[in-house]
C-alpha positions in Angstrom: 10.2 -14.4 -7.7 10.1 -14.3 -11.5 6.7 -13.6 -12.8 7.3 -13.2 -17.1 3.8 -12.1 -17.9 0.3 -11.8 -17.0 -2.9 -11.6 -19.1 -5.7 -9.2 -18.6 -8.6 -10.9 -18.5 -12.8 -10.1 -18.5 -13.9 -10.5 -15.1 -17.9 -9.8 -15.3 -18.2 -6.4 -16.4 -14.8 -5.3 -15.8 -11.3 -6.4 -16.8 -8.8 -7.9 -14.0 -5.4 -9.6 -13.5 -5.2 -13.0 -11.8 -2.0 -12.5 -9.6 -0.3 -16.3 -8.9 0.0 -17.3 -5.2 3.8 -16.4 -4.8 2.8 -12.9 -5.7 -0.1 -13.0 -3.3 2.3 -14.4 -0.6 4.9 -11.4 -1.2 2.2 -9.0 -0.9 1.1 -10.8 2.2 -2.7 -10.5 1.0 -5.4 -13.1 0.4 -9.0 -12.7 -1.1 -11.1 -9.8 0.2 -7.9 -7.6 1.1 -7.3 -4.3 -0.5 -4.2 -3.2 -2.6 -3.0 0.0 -3.5 -1.6 1.0 -6.8 0.4 4.1 -7.3 2.6 5.6 -10.0 6.6 5.6 -9.5 9.4 6.8 -11.3 10.0 3.1 -12.3 6.9 2.5 -13.1 3.6 1.1 -11.7 3.7 -0.2 -7.8 1.2 -2.5 -6.3 1.2 -2.6 -2.2 -0.8 -4.0 0.7 -0.9 -0.4 2.4 -1.3 3.4 1.2 1.9 4.6 0.6 0.9 7.9 1.7 -0.1 7.1 4.8 3.1 5.9 5.7 4.9 9.1 5.0 2.2 10.7 7.0 2.8 8.5 9.9 6.5 9.3 9.8 6.1 12.9 9.9 3.7 12.6 12.7 5.9 10.6 14.7 8.6 13.6 14.1 6.4 15.6 15.1 5.0 14.0 18.2 8.5 13.2 19.3 9.7 16.9 19.3 6.5 18.6 20.8 5.4 15.8 23.2 5.0 18.3 26.1 3.4 21.0 24.2 0.8 18.6 22.6 -0.1 16.8 25.9 -0.8 20.9 27.3 -2.8 21.5 24.0 -5.1 18.3 24.6 -6.3 19.6 28.2 
């Protein structure tokens, strides 16, 4: 995928960026979906999921595996 440049355009009362179909397909998004923008050491990243949520879920899965029995007892 090679998107050289995109122009910021006025869209109603705000400014927006029209993404080419190729980019939308890579992001796996369609009209009405939400995308998330985060700052990284390499610049700005646009994703179709919450970056911090993935980290939190990984941490939860680790804790859940390690303390499965204790968590089951606490839930009673």
